[in-house]
C-alpha positions in Angstrom: 9.2 15.1 8.0 8.2 14.4 11.4 10.3 12.6 14.3 8.5 9.2 14.5 6.0 9.5 17.1 5.2 5.8 17.8 7.4 2.7 18.5 10.9 3.7 18.6 13.1 3.7 15.8 16.7 1.8 16.3 17.7 2.4 13.0 17.3 6.3 13.2 19.6 6.1 16.4 22.2 4.2 14.5 22.2 6.7 11.8 22.5 9.7 14.1 25.0 8.5 16.3 27.0 7.8 13.4 26.7 11.2 11.8 27.6 12.6 15.2 30.6 10.7 15.1 31.7 11.6 11.7 31.3 8.1 10.4 31.5 7.9 6.7 32.9 11.4 7.0 29.7 12.8 8.4 27.7 11.6 5.4 24.5 9.8 5.6 23.4 8.5 2.0 20.5 5.5 2.3 19.0 4.4 -0.8 15.4 2.5 -2.0 16.4 -0.1 -3.9 13.3 -2.0 -5.5 13.2 -4.7 -8.1 11.1 -3.4 -10.6 9.3 -7.3 -11.0 5.8 -5.2 -9.5 3.9 -2.8 -8.1 4.9 -2.0 -4.7 2.3 -2.3 -1.6 2.1 -0.7 1.8 5.1 -2.6 2.8 7.5 -1.0 0.6 6.0 2.0 1.9 7.4 1.4 5.5 10.6 1.4 3.7 10.5 4.4 1.7 9.3 6.3 4.6 12.3 5.2 6.5 15.1 5.5 3.9 14.0 9.2 2.7 12.9 9.9 5.9 16.4 9.4 7.3 18.4 11.1 5.0 15.5 14.0 4.9 15.8 14.3 8.9 19.9 14.3 9.0 21.7 17.6 8.0 23.0 17.0 4.3 21.6 13.4 3.8 20.9 12.0 0.4 18.5 9.4 -0.4 19.1 7.3 -3.9 16.1 5.5 -5.8 18.0 2.4 -7.6 16.6 -0.1 -9.5 17.7 -3.1 -8.6 17.3 -4.8 -11.9 19.3 -7.8 -12.8 17.1 -10.1 -13.6 15.7 -9.7 -17.5 13.3 -12.5 -17.3 10.8 -10.4 -14.7 11.5 -7.3 -14.9 10.1 -4.1 -17.1 9.6 -0.6 -17.8 6.2 -0.3 -16.5 7.2 -1.4 -13.3 10.1 1.4 -13.0 7.4 4.0 -14.0 4.6 2.8 -11.7 7.4 2.9 -8.8 8.8 6.3 -9.6 4.9 7.4 -9.6 4.2 5.8 -6.0 7.4 7.6 -4.6 6.4 10.8 -5.7 2.8 10.5 -4.6 3.9 9.9 -1.4 5.8 12.8 -1.3 9.5 12.0 -1.5 11.7 13.3 -4.5 15.1 11.7 -5.4 16.6 14.7 -7.1 18.9 13.9 -9.5 19.5 10.3 -7.5 18.1 8.1 -9.4 20.2 5.0 -10.6 19.9 1.4 -12.3 22.0 -1.8 -11.0 22.0 -2.1 -15.1 24.0 0.9 -15.4 26.7 -0.8 -13.7 26.7 -4.3 -15.4 30.4 -3.5 -17.2 31.8 -2.7 -13.8 30.3 -5.7 -12.0 31.5 -7.8 -14.7 35.3 -6.3 -14.0 35.1 -6.8 -10.4 34.3 -10.7 -11.2 37.2 -11.0 -12.8 39.7 -9.6 -10.4 37.6 -12.0 -8.4 38.8 -14.8 -10.7 42.3 -13.5 -10.5 42.4 -13.6 -6.6 41.5 -17.1 -6.6 37.7 -15.4 -4.5 35.8 -16.9 -7.3 35.5 -19.9 -10.1 33.4 -21.1 -12.7 31.3 -24.2 -11.9 29.4 -26.9 -14.0 27.4 -28.8 -12.0 23.4 -28.7 -12.4 21.2 -27.2 -10.6 20.3 -30.1 -8.6 24.1 -31.3 -8.5 24.4 -28.0 -6.7 21.5 -28.8 -4.2 23.1 -31.5 -3.1 26.9 -30.6 -2.5 25.5 -27.5 -0.7 25.0 -29.8 2.4 22.3 -28.9 5.1 21.7 -26.7 8.5 23.0 -29.8 10.1 25.3 -31.2 7.5 28.4 -29.4 5.7 28.4 -29.0 2.1 31.0 -30.5 -0.1 33.5 -28.7 -3.0 32.7 -28.7 -6.1 34.8 -30.7 -8.7 35.2 -27.4 -10.3 36.4 -25.3 -7.3 40.2 -26.4 -8.3 39.9 -25.2 -11.9 42.8 -23.0 -12.7 42.5 -19.0 -12.5 43.0 -19.0 -16.6 40.5 -21.6 -17.2 38.2 -19.5 -14.8 38.9 -16.9 -16.8 38.4 -18.1 -20.3 35.0 -19.5 -19.6 34.0 -16.6 -17.9 34.5 -14.7 -21.1 32.7 -17.9 -22.9 29.8 -17.4 -20.7 29.3 -13.3 -21.7 30.8 -14.0 -25.3 27.0 -16.3 -24.8 28.9 -19.6 -26.0 27.0 -21.5 -23.4 23.1 -22.4 -22.8 21.4 -21.3 -20.1 22.2 -23.1 -16.8 25.2 -25.0 -18.4 27.6 -22.4 -15.9 27.6 -20.4 -13.2 30.4 -18.3 -11.6 30.5 -19.3 -7.7 32.2 -16.8 -4.8 35.3 -19.4 -3.5 34.3 -19.1 0.7 33.9 -21.8 2.7 31.4 -25.2 1.8 31.5 -26.1 5.5 30.1 -22.8 6.9 27.8 -22.8 9.4 26.0 -20.2 7.6 24.4 -21.8 4.2 24.5 -18.3 2.4 28.5 -18.6 2.8 28.7 -22.2 0.5 30.2 -21.1 -2.2 26.9 -18.9 -3.4 26.4 -18.0 -7.0 27.5 -14.4 -8.3 26.8 -14.9 -11.9 24.2 -16.9 -13.9 23.8 -17.5 -17.7 20.2 -15.8 -18.9 19.5 -15.5 -22.8 16.8 -13.1 -22.6 15.7 -9.7 -23.5 17.0 -6.8 -20.6 14.1 -3.9 -20.9 17.2 -1.3 -20.6 20.5 -3.6 -22.3 18.5 -5.5 -24.6 20.8 -8.1 -25.9 24.0 -6.7 -25.2 24.6 -9.1 -21.8 23.5 -12.7 -21.4 25.4 -13.0 -18.1 23.6 -11.7 -15.5 24.8 -11.2 -11.6 23.1 -12.3 -8.6 21.2 -9.9 -6.3 23.3 -11.0 -3.1 26.6 -9.9 -5.9 25.1 -7.2 -7.5 23.3 -5.0 -4.7 26.3 -4.6 -2.3 28.5 -3.7 -5.0 25.8 -1.3 -6.3 26.1 0.4 -2.9 29.8 0.5 -3.1 29.6 2.6 -6.3 27.0 4.8 -5.2 28.7 5.6 -2.1 26.0 4.4 0.3 27.0 4.7 4.2 23.6 2.5 5.7 22.0 -0.5 3.1 18.7 -0.5 5.0 16.8 -4.1 4.4 14.5 -6.2 6.0 15.1 -8.9 8.3 15.2 -12.0 6.2 18.7 -10.5 4.7 20.2 -10.8 8.3 21.8 -13.9 7.5 23.1 -12.5 4.1 25.1 -9.9 5.7 28.3 -11.6 6.1 28.4 -12.8 2.2 27.1 -8.7 1.9 30.4 -7.7 3.7 32.2 -10.4 2.0 31.6 -9.3 -1.3 32.3 -5.7 -0.5 35.6 -6.5 1.1 36.8 -8.6 -1.4 36.0 -5.8 -3.9 38.3 -3.7 -2.4 35.9 -1.3 -2.0 37.1 2.3 -0.8 34.3 2.6 2.1 32.2 0.0 3.9 28.3 0.5 4.1 26.9 -0.6 6.8 23.8 -3.2 6.6 21.3 -3.0 8.8 18.2 -5.0 9.1 14.2 -4.6 10.3 11.5 -6.2 10.6 9.1 -6.1 7.4 5.5 -5.3 8.0 2.8 -7.8 8.5 -0.6 -6.5 8.1 -4.2 -8.1 8.9 -6.1 -9.9 6.6 -4.3 -8.8 3.6 -1.7 -10.1 1.0 1.8 -8.6 1.0 3.7 -11.8 -0.7 4.8 -10.3 -4.0 4.3 -13.7 -5.2 0.5 -13.8 -3.9 0.0 -10.4 -5.4 1.2 -11.6 -8.6 -1.1 -14.9 -8.4 -4.3 -12.6 -7.5 -3.6 -10.1 -10.4 -3.0 -13.0 -13.0 -5.9 -15.7 -12.3 -8.3 -12.3 -11.9 -8.9 -12.8 -8.1 -8.9 -9.0 -8.4 -9.5 -6.3 -10.8 -5.9 -5.6 -11.4 -2.9 -4.2 -9.5 -4.8 -1.1 -8.6 -7.8 -2.7 -7.3 -9.0 -1.2 -3.7 -8.9 -4.5 -1.9 -5.2 -4.8 -2.1 -2.4 -3.4 0.1 -0.4 -2.0 -3.4 0.1 1.8 -3.3 -1.9 1.9 -6.9 -4.7 0.1 -4.7 -4.3 2.1 -1.6 -4.8 5.4 -3.7 -7.2 4.4 -5.6 -9.5 3.3 -2.7 -9.1 7.1 -1.4 -6.0 6.5 1.1 -4.0 9.9 1.1 -0.2 10.0 1.4 -0.2 11.9 4.9 -2.4 8.7 6.3 0.4 6.3 5.5 3.4 8.1 5.8 1.7 8.9 9.3 1.0 5.3 9.9 4.6 4.2 8.8 5.8 6.2 11.4 3.6 5.4 14.6 4.7 1.7 13.9 8.5 2.5 13.4 11.0 -0.3 13.0 11.8 -3.3 15.0 13.8 -6.5 15.1 11.0 -8.5 15.7 8.5 -9.5 13.4 5.1 -8.3 14.9 1.6 -8.2 13.1 0.0 -4.3 12.6 -3.7 -4.6 12.8 -5.5 -3.3 10.0 -7.3 -1.1 11.6 -4.6 0.7 12.9 -3.9 1.6 9.1 -7.6 2.5 8.9 -7.3 5.1 12.1 -4.8 6.9 10.5 -6.8 7.6 6.8 -9.9 8.4 9.0 -8.0 10.7 11.3 -6.8 12.5 8.1 -9.7 12.6 6.2 -11.6 13.9 9.0 -9.4 16.8 8.7 -9.3 17.5 5.1 -12.7 15.8 3.7 -16.0 18.0 2.5 -18.9 16.6 4.1 -21.6 15.5 1.0 -24.8 13.7 1.7 -25.5 10.6 -0.7 -28.0 7.8 0.0 -26.8 4.5 -1.0 -30.1 2.2 -0.7 -32.7 5.1 -1.1 -36.6 5.0 0.5 -38.9 7.8 -1.0 -40.5 10.1 1.1 -43.3 12.7 0.5 -43.8 15.6 2.8 -47.6 15.9 2.0 -48.4 19.6 3.3 -44.4 20.6 1.4 -45.8 22.5 -1.9 -45.2 20.3 -4.9 -43.4 23.0 -7.2 -41.7 24.3 -4.3 -38.1 24.1 -3.6 -35.4 25.8 -1.4 -31.3 26.0 -0.9 -30.4 25.0 2.6 -27.1 25.9 3.7 -24.8 23.1 4.7 -21.4 23.3 6.2 -18.5 21.7 4.6 -16.6 20.5 6.6 -17.0 20.9 10.8 -13.0 20.3 11.4 -12.2 23.3 9.0 -14.1 26.6 8.8 -12.4 28.0 6.2 -13.8 25.2 3.9 -17.0 27.5 3.9 -20.4 26.3 3.3 -22.6 25.1 -0.1 -26.1 25.3 -1.1 -28.3 22.0 -0.5 -31.6 22.1 -3.1 -34.7 20.7 -1.0 -38.3 19.5 -2.1 -41.0 18.0 -1.8 -39.6 14.4 -2.5 -36.9 13.2 -1.0 -34.9 10.0 -0.4 -33.8 8.7 2.9 -31.9 5.4 3.9 -33.6 2.7 4.2 -32.0 1.6 7.5 -33.5 5.2 8.7 -37.2 3.6 8.8 -38.4 0.7 11.0 -42.2 0.1 11.1 -41.9 -1.4 14.3 -38.8 0.3 16.2 -37.1 -1.8 18.4 -35.6 0.2 21.5 -33.1 2.4 21.5 -33.8 3.1 17.5 -34.7 6.6 17.6 -34.9 7.1 13.6 -37.9 7.2 11.7 -41.0 5.3 12.5 -44.9 5.5 12.2 -46.0 8.7 14.3 -41.9 9.4 14.9 -39.9 12.7 14.5 -36.7 13.3 13.3 -34.6 16.0 11.9 -33.5 16.3 8.6 -29.9 17.3 8.5 -29.7 21.2 7.7 -33.3 21.4 7.0 -36.5 20.6 8.8 -38.0 18.1 11.4 -40.7 16.1 9.8 -42.8 13.3 11.0 -43.8 10.1 9.6 -47.9 9.9 9.4 -48.3 7.3 6.5 -46.3 4.0 5.0 -46.8 2.8 1.6 -46.1 -0.7 1.2 -45.9 -2.9 -2.1 -48.8 -5.4 -2.1 -47.6 -8.6 -3.3 -44.0 -8.2 -1.2 -45.0 -6.3 1.6 -41.6 -4.3 1.1 -42.1 -0.6 2.3 -41.9 1.8 -0.9 -42.6 5.3 0.4 -43.1 7.0 3.6 -45.6 10.3 3.6 -44.5 13.0 6.0 -44.9 16.0 6.8 -42.5 19.4 7.7 -42.6 21.5 10.5 -41.5 25.0 8.6 -40.8 26.5 11.8 -38.0 24.4 12.8 -35.3 25.2 9.8 -31.9 24.8 10.7 -30.3 27.7 11.4 -33.3 29.7 12.0 -33.7 32.0 15.3 -37.2 30.1 15.8 -35.7 26.8 15.3 -36.7 25.2 19.3 -37.9 22.1 19.4 -35.2 19.0 19.3 -35.5 15.6 18.8 -33.6 12.8 19.5 -32.1 11.7 16.0 -31.0 13.6 12.5 -30.8 11.8 9.4 -29.3 12.6 5.6 -31.1 12.9 2.5 -31.4 14.3 -0.9 -33.8 15.7 -3.0 -34.9 13.3 -5.5 -35.3 15.8 -8.4 -31.6 17.2 -7.9 -30.1 13.8 -6.8 -27.7 12.3 -9.2 -27.3 8.5 -9.7 -24.3 6.8 -8.7 -22.7 3.6 -8.1 -21.1 3.0 -4.6 -18.2 0.4 -4.0 -17.9 -1.0 -0.3 -14.8 -2.9 0.0 -14.1 -5.2 3.1 -11.2 -7.5 3.8 -9.5 -9.3 0.9 -9.2 -12.6 3.2 -11.3 -14.3 6.1 -8.4 -15.4 8.0 -4.3 -13.8 8.4 -2.0 -15.6 6.3 0.2 -16.2 9.5 -2.6 -18.1 10.7 -3.2 -20.1 7.7 -2.0 -24.0 7.7 1.1 -23.9 5.4 0.0 -26.4 3.3 -3.3 -24.8 2.1 -4.3 -23.1 -0.7 -4.3 -19.2 0.4 -7.3 -18.5 -2.1 -9.5 -20.6 -0.3 -9.5 -18.1 2.8 -10.5 -15.0 0.1 -13.7 -13.1 1.5 -16.7 -13.9 -1.1 -17.7 -10.3 0.4 -14.7 -8.4 -0.4 -16.6 -6.2 -2.7 -20.3 -5.1 -2.4 -21.4 -3.4 -5.5 -24.5 -1.1 -5.0 -25.9 0.7 -8.1 -29.3 2.7 -7.6 -27.3 5.0 -5.2 -28.3 8.8 -4.9 -25.6 11.8 -4.3 -26.2 15.6 -4.2 -26.0 17.7 -7.4 -22.6 19.3 -6.3 -21.0 15.9 -6.9 -21.9 16.3 -10.2 -18.7 17.8 -10.9 -16.6 15.6 -8.9 -13.2 14.3 -10.1 -11.3 11.1 -10.2 -9.5 10.7 -7.4 -11.4 13.6 -4.9 -12.4 12.3 -1.6 -15.7 13.2 0.9 -17.3 12.0 4.2 -20.6 10.8 3.0 -22.3 12.1 5.9 -23.0 9.1 8.5 -21.9 6.7 6.1 -17.8 6.9 6.0 -15.0 8.1 3.6 -15.4 7.7 0.2 -13.2 8.5 -3.0 -14.1 9.0 -6.5 -13.2 6.1 -8.6 -11.2 6.7 -12.1 -13.5 5.0 -14.2 -16.2 7.5 -13.4 -17.7 9.4 -16.2 -20.4 12.3 -16.8 -23.7 10.7 -15.9 -22.4 7.4 -14.5 -20.6 8.3 -11.2 -18.4 5.7 -9.2 -17.9 6.0 -5.5 -15.0 3.8 -3.4 -15.4 3.6 0.2 -12.4 4.3 1.9 -13.2 3.3 5.1 -16.1 3.7 7.4 -17.1 6.2 9.8 -16.7 4.0 12.9 -12.7 3.8 14.4 -12.5 0.0 15.9 -8.6 1.4 16.4 -9.8 3.3 19.1 -11.4 0.6 21.1 -8.5 -1.9 20.5 -6.1 0.6 21.7 -8.0 1.9 24.6 -8.1 -1.8 25.8 -4.2 -2.0 25.3 -2.1 -2.1 28.2 0.2 1.0 28.4 3.7 0.9 26.6 
């Protein structure tokens, strides 16, 4: 894993200094702790790269994969498996260090019992509404619950009864006894345990008493020997509670919580709630819809793990919230695919060309370069014949200035082939639409031939009509027409969905080498962009997703920015 090359990584500095100073006995143990209640997205990728990268770059460093599965109503084995797959796909390996908070339920319960015995926790019978009223506000202190002065023995009896399933959901909770007047609302006797008679995907019906995240998370870190607990900025106000739980549990060591700003990306959705809504309301086709910033969606769209890691390294981590342009992510995938994607020719909106002076039953194979950025990629043979297809946009009957492609009487070069000249135009008599072009070719201008001399101002791509393979191409655009950060808070975010986020084009034609493509294979369609074979493709029914266009908008943005 390479050192970040973009924004400074203050967390890396802290971890490196701790390691060099021998803090935590010289150990560095991080963790990536997702809740298995949804699919991972690009924001999680930032955390994955950070936590696994810190461990990788520190001698003897270890990173755990831990599932904080303390909420039985939202969690599922499907998400556990999907998360493992995504982490592996991104290029990281937790070795034998995969853990589940649910494995610690008995330990967590016993620690809670100790807290009660110490007078640091009590069972409360206030309703959720009453608890909110008692909690106070940011400017007004809270009030003690009438349950706060229960005896230790009564609290222990009630807590055991809660575990035994003697009470209904919501009738009792276990709360920490800290300070109802604390200016930090998180310290106003937060809930440690709640009753939920629900099946857990791993423990079944064994438990009806589940620990709160703010209680289970720090203790899970302690149990696993985590040294640096890296989390996003919204948990900064929770850090005093994190430390309180660890201290009161009399933990053998103190993990260090460090917060960083989460990723905000323009024109997309990174809220787990909104992502779930988009799937459940069928605003998208599923969790792997290429318009979503989920790891599964990005993967289906054709993004590479190398590009995502490079992006995460570049943006670095910071304490201040910032919005990252989607064009920057596209820049990194474009750079990566430029190096590795084989070039092929595809025509999305075909216009027929007949070479009048090319023998009707003649065909030949022309040599095409697979990737000019990689000489080891070699070449391939592309069939050429009398009837070809080019892009409709490559012809203008009345060309404007600076248009150098096909027009009546004008010449262009066909990529890897010959110079052709447009000598005739056929139109639909009803609509006036151009249906085919008649051209002639110059046999002395074959690409790569010694006799090639004449130059023309434009080169266009093509496919041979008789050899071409039909395909469907899906063009993806931003999911939203406005950044979520700029939307009025009281507005329904779905009203800002881009109606043109997906364009499906049928009747496309691709060169015959793509007949053998496999799902996930990535290509550069020459002059058009980078594309990926969709998993729904079948023999005779190929589907390609556009990953990103060839134009690098970020290069312009970056050039216009003042130097950092």
